[in-house]
C-alpha positions as CSV (number, residue, x, y, z in Angstrom):
1,M,117.0,34.7,92.1
2,H,115.2,38.1,91.8
3,E,118.5,39.8,90.9
4,L,118.9,37.7,87.7
5,A,115.3,38.6,86.5
6,I,116.1,42.3,86.9
7,A,119.5,42.0,85.3
8,Q,117.8,40.2,82.3
9,Q,115.3,43.1,82.0
10,I,118.0,45.7,82.1
11,V,120.0,43.9,79.4
12,R,117.0,43.4,77.2
13,S,115.8,47.0,77.5
14,V,119.1,48.6,76.9
15,R,119.9,46.3,73.9
16,A,116.6,47.2,72.3
17,E,117.3,50.9,72.8
18,M,120.8,50.4,71.3
19,E,119.3,48.8,68.2
20,R,116.7,51.6,67.9
21,R,119.5,54.3,68.1
22,G,122.2,52.5,66.2
23,A,124.5,52.4,69.1
24,T,127.6,50.2,69.0
25,A,128.4,50.1,72.8
26,V,127.3,51.3,76.2
27,R,129.7,52.7,78.7
28,A,127.5,53.0,81.7
29,I,123.9,52.3,82.8
30,D,122.3,54.2,85.7
31,I,119.4,52.6,87.5
32,D,117.3,53.5,90.5
33,L,116.5,50.5,92.6
34,G,113.8,50.5,95.4
35,L,115.2,49.6,98.8
36,L,112.1,47.5,99.5
37,E,113.0,45.1,96.7
38,G,115.3,43.5,99.3
39,L,118.2,43.1,96.8
40,R,121.8,43.3,97.5
41,E,123.6,45.7,95.2
42,A,126.6,43.4,94.8
43,D,124.3,40.5,93.8
44,L,122.6,42.6,91.2
45,R,125.9,43.7,89.7
46,A,127.1,40.1,89.6
47,A,123.8,39.0,87.9
48,F,124.2,41.9,85.4
49,D,127.7,40.8,84.6
50,V,126.5,37.3,83.9
51,E,123.6,38.5,81.6
52,A,125.8,41.1,79.8
53,A,128.6,38.5,79.1
54,G,129.0,38.0,75.3
55,T,126.8,40.9,74.4
56,P,127.6,44.5,73.5
57,L,126.9,45.3,77.2
58,E,129.8,43.3,78.4
59,G,132.1,45.5,80.6
60,T,129.4,48.2,81.0
61,A,129.4,49.9,84.4
62,L,126.2,49.4,86.2
63,R,125.6,52.4,88.6
64,V,122.9,51.7,91.2
65,T,121.1,54.4,93.2
66,L,119.1,52.9,96.1
67,I,115.7,54.6,96.5
68,P,114.3,54.5,100.0
69,A,110.7,54.1,101.0
70,R,108.9,56.8,102.9
71,A,106.9,55.9,106.1
72,F,103.8,57.7,107.4
73,C,102.0,57.0,110.6
74,P,98.3,57.4,110.1
75,K,97.6,57.5,113.9
76,C,100.2,60.2,114.7
77,G,99.5,61.9,111.4
78,V,103.2,62.6,110.5
79,P,106.0,61.1,108.4
80,K,108.5,58.9,110.4
81,P,112.0,57.7,109.8
82,L,112.0,54.3,108.2
83,A,114.5,51.7,109.5
84,M,114.3,48.5,107.3
85,P,114.4,45.2,109.1
86,E,117.8,43.6,108.4
87,E,116.5,40.5,106.5
88,S,113.3,41.9,104.9
89,G,113.7,39.7,101.8
90,H,111.3,40.0,98.9
91,G,108.1,39.7,100.8
92,A,105.7,42.3,102.2
93,V,107.3,44.6,104.7
94,S,105.4,45.6,107.9
95,V,106.7,48.5,109.9
96,T,105.3,49.9,113.1
97,C,105.5,53.5,114.4
98,P,108.3,53.9,117.0
99,D,106.2,56.3,118.9
100,C,102.7,54.8,119.0
101,G,103.1,51.2,117.7
102,A,100.6,51.7,114.8
103,E,101.3,50.1,111.5
104,M,102.8,52.7,109.2
105,D,101.9,53.2,105.5
106,L,104.9,52.9,103.1
107,E,105.3,54.7,99.9
108,G,107.9,54.2,97.2
109,G,111.0,52.1,97.5
110,R,109.8,49.4,95.1
111,G,110.8,48.4,91.6
112,F,113.6,49.7,89.4
113,T,114.0,52.3,86.7
114,I,116.7,52.6,84.0
115,R,117.5,56.3,84.4
116,S,120.1,56.5,81.6
117,A,122.5,54.6,79.4
118,A,125.6,56.3,78.0
119,M,125.7,54.9,74.5
120,V,128.4,55.1,71.8
121,L,126.8,56.1,68.5
122,E,128.5,55.7,65.1
123,D,128.9,58.7,63.0
124,P,126.6,58.7,59.9
């Protein structure tokens, strides 16, 4: 389950930053998630809840922004709208130009980034 691996990385990374900063809790975590990862947002949230259970991150709101890929047709020489196949999964995605049928180049839409974590810091 790809969602579980990403949730584990989020929990590990944020907990390490909490320790570095001396934080006691985290209220919210904002992440950017590439649309081409083929993950369902609800599954990622559920995996995060499992990984965060029993840690200082339990109950933390996970806010997900889906980042689309951009498509460019090398034959037409222009960017094109990108409609993702319904069940693209985690494998390679191949998209053809709706105008000329050439295979389009895709940019972005992969991976995830922890954009921010709203931490509670103790007063010195």
